[in-house]
C-alpha positions in Angstrom: 73.6 86.1 114.7 74.8 90.0 114.1 75.6 91.3 110.6 79.0 91.1 111.5 79.2 87.7 112.4 77.5 86.8 109.6 79.9 89.1 107.5 82.8 86.8 108.8 81.4 83.4 108.8 80.5 84.3 104.7 84.1 85.6 104.7 86.0 82.7 106.1 83.7 79.7 104.6 83.9 81.0 101.1 79.9 81.5 101.4 78.6 83.7 98.9 76.6 86.7 99.4 72.7 85.5 98.8 73.0 82.2 100.6 71.8 82.7 104.7 74.9 82.0 107.2 72.3 80.1 109.1 71.1 77.3 106.2 74.8 76.4 106.1 75.2 75.3 109.2 78.6 77.3 109.2 78.6 78.4 112.7 78.3 74.4 113.8 81.1 73.2 111.9 84.5 72.1 114.4 87.2 73.6 113.5 88.5 71.0 111.5 86.1 70.9 109.6 86.0 74.6 108.8 90.2 73.9 108.3 89.1 71.6 105.3 87.0 73.8 104.0 89.2 76.6 103.6 92.4 74.7 102.5 90.1 73.5 99.7 89.5 76.4 98.5 92.9 78.9 99.1 95.6 78.2 101.7 94.5 80.0 104.5 91.9 82.8 105.2 93.6 85.0 108.3 91.8 87.5 110.2 94.1 90.0 112.0 92.2 91.8 115.1 94.6 94.8 116.4 94.1 98.2 117.8 96.7 99.6 114.6 97.6 99.1 111.2 100.0 101.4 108.9 98.8 103.4 107.5 95.7 103.5 109.0 96.5 104.3 112.2 100.4 103.9 114.4 102.4 104.4 117.6 105.2 101.7 116.8 105.8 98.0 115.7 102.5 96.5 116.0 101.4 99.2 113.4 103.8 98.4 111.1 103.8 94.4 111.6 99.8 94.5 111.2 99.6 96.8 107.9 102.2 95.0 105.9 102.6 91.0 107.2 98.4 90.6 106.1 99.8 92.7 102.6 102.8 90.1 102.5 100.8 86.7 103.0 98.7 88.2 100.4 100.7 88.2 97.7 102.0 84.6 99.0 98.3 83.3 98.3 96.5 84.1 101.1 93.0 85.5 102.0 93.7 88.1 104.5 91.1 90.6 106.6 92.2 93.3 109.2 89.8 94.7 111.7 90.6 97.6 113.4 88.8 100.5 114.8 88.4 103.9 112.4 90.2 106.3 114.7 89.0 109.6 113.6 91.0 113.0 115.5 89.2 115.9 113.1 92.4 116.7 111.2 94.0 116.3 108.0 95.0 112.5 108.8 91.7 111.3 108.9 91.8 111.2 104.8 93.5 107.8 105.4 90.1 106.9 105.9 88.9 108.5 102.0 89.0 104.8 100.3 86.7 103.6 102.7 83.0 102.7 102.5 80.7 102.4 104.8 79.1 98.4 105.0 75.4 99.8 106.6 75.1 97.7 108.7 74.8 98.9 112.0 75.1 96.1 114.9 74.8 96.7 119.2 78.0 95.3 121.3 76.5 94.6 125.1 79.4 95.6 127.2 80.3 97.0 131.3 76.2 97.2 131.5 75.3 99.2 128.2 74.6 98.9 124.9 77.0 100.3 122.3 75.9 101.0 118.6 79.0 100.3 116.2 79.0 100.7 112.4 81.4 99.1 110.0 83.9 100.7 107.2 85.5 98.2 104.1 88.5 98.7 101.7 90.0 96.5 99.7 93.3 97.5 99.4 96.7 95.4 98.2 94.9 91.9 98.6 93.1 92.3 101.8 90.4 93.4 102.8 90.5 96.3 105.5 87.2 96.6 108.3 87.4 99.6 110.3 84.9 99.6 113.2 83.7 102.8 114.0 82.1 104.1 117.4 82.4 107.6 119.3 85.0 106.6 121.5 87.1 106.3 118.3 86.5 109.7 117.4 89.1 112.1 119.9 92.6 113.6 119.5 95.4 112.3 120.4 96.7 108.3 119.5 94.9 104.6 119.7 96.1 104.7 123.3 95.7 107.9 124.8 96.9 111.9 124.3 98.8 114.2 126.2 97.3 113.7 129.1 97.9 110.5 129.6 96.3 106.9 128.9 92.5 107.1 128.1 90.5 105.6 130.8 88.2 104.1 128.7 90.4 101.6 127.0 89.1 98.5 127.9 85.3 99.6 127.0 87.3 100.4 123.5 89.0 96.8 122.9 85.7 95.8 123.8 83.6 97.6 121.4 86.0 96.7 118.9 86.0 92.9 119.2 82.4 92.8 120.0 
């Protein structure tokens, strides 16, 4: 189990950071057992995995929803996390990530016959954990899906890396 998956299990099951996830058997719990664990602590733990979330990235309605719904749910007592790429374009828009902190837990994602190393950045804002997947494929001009020449040819690989 890599650091990122361990982080998600801790988050979803409310496991303290000093407990070894392997010792908790959380990865062997059935879905209804996890539901019971979570309902005893917080109404729901909700993770949004999305290609865009406003104000960090937005091309349309998806960015609006994934940027506002987690905040609205947190205001109602739910625990939310958004996982999205850390798009850096080399311009002033990169400042939107100024409040993020590198989690210093690089991990390897195996895809398309190769190995990609990704890192993660975090910001806690408006009651929500915002986690950003960082990889060089997200560091290019344009919008999340393409540029003035059309769609990026590696969009499927970029999605795999995000969900790795």
